[in-house]
C-alpha positions in Angstrom: 76.3 84.7 55.5 79.3 82.4 55.2 82.8 83.1 56.6 84.2 83.1 53.1 81.7 85.7 51.9 82.4 88.0 54.9 86.2 87.6 54.3 85.8 88.5 50.6 83.7 91.6 51.5 86.3 92.6 54.0 89.1 92.4 51.4 87.1 94.4 48.9 86.5 97.1 51.4 90.2 97.2 52.4 91.2 97.5 48.7 88.7 100.3 48.2 90.0 102.2 51.3 93.6 101.9 49.9 92.6 103.2 46.4 90.7 106.2 48.0 93.7 107.3 50.1 96.6 106.8 47.6 98.2 110.1 46.2 97.0 111.2 42.8 100.5 111.3 41.3 104.1 110.9 42.1 104.6 114.7 42.0 102.0 115.3 44.7 103.6 115.9 48.1 103.2 112.9 50.4 101.9 115.1 53.3 101.3 118.7 54.3 102.2 120.3 57.6 99.7 119.8 60.3 97.7 117.1 58.5 98.0 113.3 58.8 99.6 111.5 55.8 97.5 109.4 53.5 99.3 106.3 54.8 98.4 107.2 58.4 94.8 107.9 57.6 94.6 104.6 55.6 96.3 102.7 58.4 93.8 104.1 61.0 90.8 103.4 58.8 92.0 100.0 57.8 92.8 99.1 61.4 89.3 100.2 62.7 87.5 98.5 59.8 89.5 95.3 60.3 88.8 95.2 64.0 85.0 95.6 63.4 84.8 93.1 60.7 87.0 90.6 62.5 84.7 90.8 65.5 81.7 90.2 63.2 83.5 87.1 61.9 84.1 86.0 65.5 80.4 86.5 66.4 79.4 84.6 63.3 81.7 81.7 64.2 80.8 81.7 67.9 84.3 82.6 69.1 83.7 86.2 70.1 84.4 87.1 73.7 81.6 88.9 75.4 82.2 92.6 76.0 82.5 93.6 79.6 79.4 95.4 80.8 79.6 98.4 83.1 78.8 97.3 86.7 76.2 99.5 88.4 75.2 99.8 92.0 71.4 99.9 92.2 71.5 101.5 95.7 73.4 104.5 94.4 71.8 104.9 91.0 68.2 104.3 92.1 68.2 106.4 95.2 64.5 107.0 95.1 63.9 103.4 96.2 64.7 101.9 99.6 66.9 98.9 100.1 63.8 96.7 100.7 62.2 97.9 97.5 65.3 97.1 95.5 65.6 93.7 97.2 62.0 93.0 96.2 62.8 93.9 92.6 65.9 91.7 92.6 63.9 88.8 94.1 61.3 89.1 91.3 63.9 89.4 88.6 65.8 86.3 89.8 62.5 84.4 90.1 62.0 84.7 86.4 65.6 84.6 85.3 65.4 80.9 84.8 68.6 80.8 82.8 70.5 82.3 85.7 72.5 84.5 83.3 71.5 87.9 84.7 69.0 88.7 82.0 65.3 88.2 81.3 64.9 87.2 77.6 61.8 87.2 75.5 60.6 83.7 76.6 61.3 84.4 80.3 59.4 87.7 80.0 56.5 85.7 78.3 56.4 83.4 81.3 56.5 86.3 83.7 53.6 88.1 82.2 51.6 84.8 82.1 52.3 84.1 85.7 51.3 87.7 86.6 48.0 87.2 84.8 48.7 89.7 82.0 49.8 87.6 79.0 51.2 89.5 76.0 51.5 88.8 72.3 54.9 88.2 70.8 55.0 91.7 69.4 53.8 93.1 72.7 56.7 91.4 74.5 59.2 92.7 72.0 57.8 96.2 72.5 58.1 95.9 76.3 61.8 95.0 76.0 62.4 97.7 73.4 61.0 100.4 75.6 63.7 100.0 78.3 66.4 98.1 76.3 69.1 100.8 76.5 71.9 98.6 75.1 69.8 97.1 72.3 70.6 93.4 73.1 67.0 92.3 73.0 66.7 91.3 76.7 66.4 92.9 80.1 69.3 93.4 82.5 68.5 94.0 86.1 69.1 97.7 85.6 66.7 97.9 82.7 64.2 95.9 84.8 64.4 98.6 87.5 63.8 101.3 84.9 60.3 99.9 84.5 59.5 100.7 88.1 61.2 104.1 88.0 59.1 105.1 84.9 55.9 103.6 86.4 56.3 105.6 89.6 57.1 108.7 87.6 54.0 108.3 85.4 56.1 107.8 82.3 54.4 104.6 81.1 51.3 104.4 78.9 48.3 103.3 80.9 47.6 100.2 78.7 51.2 99.2 78.1 52.6 95.8 79.0 55.2 97.4 81.2 52.5 99.2 83.3 50.7 95.9 83.7 54.0 94.3 84.9 54.5 97.2 87.4 51.0 97.0 88.7 50.8 93.3 89.2 54.2 92.7 90.6 53.1 93.6 94.2 56.2 95.7 94.6 55.6 98.8 96.7 57.5 101.7 95.1 55.9 104.5 97.1 59.1 106.5 97.8 58.7 110.1 99.0 59.3 112.6 96.3 58.8 110.3 93.4 56.7 112.1 90.8 53.4 110.4 89.8 53.5 107.9 92.7 49.9 108.8 93.6 48.7 108.0 90.1 50.7 104.8 90.1 49.1 103.5 93.3 45.6 104.6 92.3 46.0 102.7 89.1 47.4 99.7 91.0 44.5 99.8 93.4 42.0 99.9 90.5 43.7 96.9 89.0 43.5 95.0 92.3 39.8 96.0 92.6 39.1 94.6 89.1 40.9 91.4 90.0 39.0 91.1 93.3 35.7 91.6 91.5 36.7 88.9 89.0 37.5 86.5 91.9 34.2 87.3 93.6 32.3 86.5 90.4 34.2 83.3 90.0 33.3 82.3 93.6 29.6 83.0 92.9 29.7 80.8 89.8 31.3 78.0 91.7 28.7 78.3 94.5 25.9 78.3 91.9 27.2 75.2 90.3 27.4 73.5 93.8 23.8 74.5 94.5 22.5 73.2 91.2 24.4 69.9 91.7 22.9 69.5 95.2 19.4 70.1 93.9 19.9 67.6 91.1 21.0 65.0 93.7 18.0 65.7 95.9 15.6 65.3 93.0 17.2 62.0 92.0 17.0 60.7 95.6 13.3 61.8 95.8 12.6 60.1 92.5 14.3 56.8 93.7 12.3 57.0 96.9 9.0 57.4 95.1 9.9 54.7 92.6 10.7 52.3 95.5 7.3 53.1 97.1 5.4 52.1 93.9 7.5 49.0 93.3 7.1 47.6 96.8 
């Protein structure tokens, strides 16, 4: 939408607000005791509407100043975790915050899940963010990132969800005393590690089998050449 169209719609809404708040006739009293006048109501509504639409214009034109976010202290808000656990979460968060802007966006989350061995579809990634995106900005702040581990430890994540996979594979120990569902969380994590270990064992067996077949092939070729040399000599 162009700036001119937004400005035109803004003016139309302002005109409509004025018409709806004007007195019906000149004989009608301008105000009644204890109630705000029409002009005051119109001024408040107009001011609020103007502020909202002006900010929308600024965002559209790229001149809007970012709103200040409430600073939180993870050590006081997430008391169920130790300092080491929070430090581990922070290190993981910063590892994948490649833009160094304090957020993990959709593409950074995509890379994280691929590195952890649990790649997600585009829709799956969006649903992961949506599940803990409390400010609806389409990306994960560090606080929202920590909510993943809080909900995982409390058994509040679906077993097959992308967030549960992230919590399992992150190698972050969140076994704080008194956290509900911690046992289930670690049992699930142990099961995931067992499956991964089994996969790695099968992969090693396949590699050893290929090496064995290659060695046998070389031995047969060497024996054939030796036999051939005997007949040709």
